[in-house]
C-alpha positions in Angstrom: -90.9 110.0 60.7 -93.5 107.1 60.4 -93.0 103.9 59.8 -93.5 103.9 56.0 -90.9 106.5 55.8 -88.6 104.6 57.9 -89.3 101.3 55.4 -88.7 103.5 52.5 -85.6 104.5 53.8 -84.5 101.0 54.4 -85.5 99.8 50.9 -83.3 103.1 49.2 -80.4 102.1 51.1 -80.7 98.3 50.1 -81.4 99.4 46.6 -78.2 101.8 46.6 -76.3 99.1 48.1 -77.4 96.7 45.1 -76.7 99.2 42.5 -73.5 99.8 44.0 -72.4 95.9 43.9 -74.1 95.8 40.2 -71.9 98.4 39.1 -68.8 96.9 40.7 -69.7 93.9 38.7 -70.3 95.2 35.3 -66.8 97.1 35.7 -65.2 94.0 36.4 -66.8 92.3 33.7 -65.8 95.1 31.2 -62.4 94.6 32.1 -62.5 90.8 31.7 -64.1 91.1 28.1 -61.3 94.0 27.3 -58.3 91.7 28.3 -60.1 89.0 26.3 -60.4 90.6 23.1 -56.9 91.8 23.7 -55.5 88.1 24.2 -57.8 87.1 21.0 -56.3 89.9 19.5 -52.6 88.7 20.0 -53.4 85.2 19.5 -54.4 85.9 16.0 -51.6 88.1 15.4 -49.5 84.8 16.2 -51.8 82.5 14.8 -51.8 83.8 11.2 -48.0 83.8 10.7 -48.1 80.3 12.2 -50.5 78.8 9.9 -48.6 79.9 6.9 -45.6 78.3 7.7 -47.5 75.4 8.6 -49.2 75.5 5.1 -45.6 76.3 3.5 -44.0 73.0 5.5 -47.0 71.1 4.2 -46.4 71.9 0.4 -42.5 71.5 1.0 -43.3 67.8 2.2 -45.6 66.8 -0.4 -42.9 68.0 -3.1 -40.7 66.1 -1.4 -43.4 62.8 -1.3 -43.5 63.3 -5.2 -39.8 63.0 -5.3 -39.5 60.1 -3.3 -42.5 58.3 -5.1 -40.2 58.8 -8.2 -37.2 57.3 -7.0 -39.2 54.6 -5.7 -40.8 54.0 -8.9 -37.5 54.2 -10.8 -35.9 51.7 -8.0 -38.4 49.3 -8.5 -37.7 49.2 -12.4 -33.8 49.0 -11.8 -35.0 45.7 -9.6 -37.0 44.3 -12.4 -34.3 44.8 -14.7 -31.6 43.2 -12.6 -34.0 40.2 -12.2 -34.5 39.7 -15.7 -30.6 40.1 -16.4 -30.1 37.7 -13.6 -32.5 35.0 -15.1 -30.8 35.6 -18.3 -27.6 35.2 -17.4 -28.4 32.0 -15.5 -30.0 30.6 -18.4 -27.1 31.7 -21.0 -24.3 30.6 -19.1 -26.0 28.2 -16.3 -26.5 25.2 -18.4 -23.2 25.2 -20.4 -21.3 25.5 -17.0 -22.7 22.4 -15.4 -22.0 20.6 -19.0 -18.3 21.7 -18.9 -18.1 20.9 -14.9 -19.5 17.5 -15.4 -17.3 16.7 -18.8 -14.4 18.0 -16.3 -15.1 15.4 -14.0 -15.8 12.8 -16.4 -12.4 13.3 -17.9 -10.7 13.3 -14.4 -12.3 9.9 -13.7 -11.2 8.4 -17.1 -7.9 9.6 -16.5 -7.5 8.3 -13.0 -9.3 5.0 -14.3 -6.4 4.8 -16.9 -4.0 5.2 -14.5 -5.1 2.6 -12.1 -5.6 5.2 -9.1 -9.3 5.3 -9.1 -9.6 1.7 -8.4 -7.2 1.7 -5.5 -8.5 2.8 -2.0 -6.3 3.6 0.6 -5.8 1.8 3.6 -5.7 3.2 6.8 -4.0 2.0 9.9 -4.9 2.2 13.3 -2.4 1.1 16.0 -0.4 -1.3 14.1 -3.6 -3.1 12.3 -4.5 -2.2 8.9 -7.9 -1.4 8.4 -10.3 -1.7 5.2 -10.8 1.2 3.1 -14.0 3.2 4.1 -17.7 2.2 2.3 -20.0 4.2 0.6 -23.5 4.0 2.4 -23.1 3.9 5.7 -24.6 1.1 7.8 -26.7 -0.3 5.2 -23.7 -2.1 3.6 -21.6 -3.2 6.1 -21.4 -6.8 6.6 -22.4 -8.7 9.7 -19.5 -10.3 11.9 
């Protein structure tokens, strides 16, 4: 065997080893691609019904929001009507009720003056001493001793 033949034999062996490694790598790549395809198919089978359910839930939520919007507008209308009714009642009955109360106070005061009770103030006793009746107005109206 000459030197060229030995070199050719070595190159052929290395070429066979390289082709073997490439063949193993291609087989593993094919297996990986097959598993990836199966995984994508499984995800697609599960995702399509899930997307349909999500779409249906979204439609239902939209319908419920429309109902809530209608209820909210009705409540706002009822609130406005109640406010208008309250102001009408206050206008219609508030003035006359104040006048009736003032009239009742005036009648009570007049009857009290007629009987003499309103002019007399009750005297208080403190440890045997008779104190003058309380004055209105606080400190401003007190006389200096």
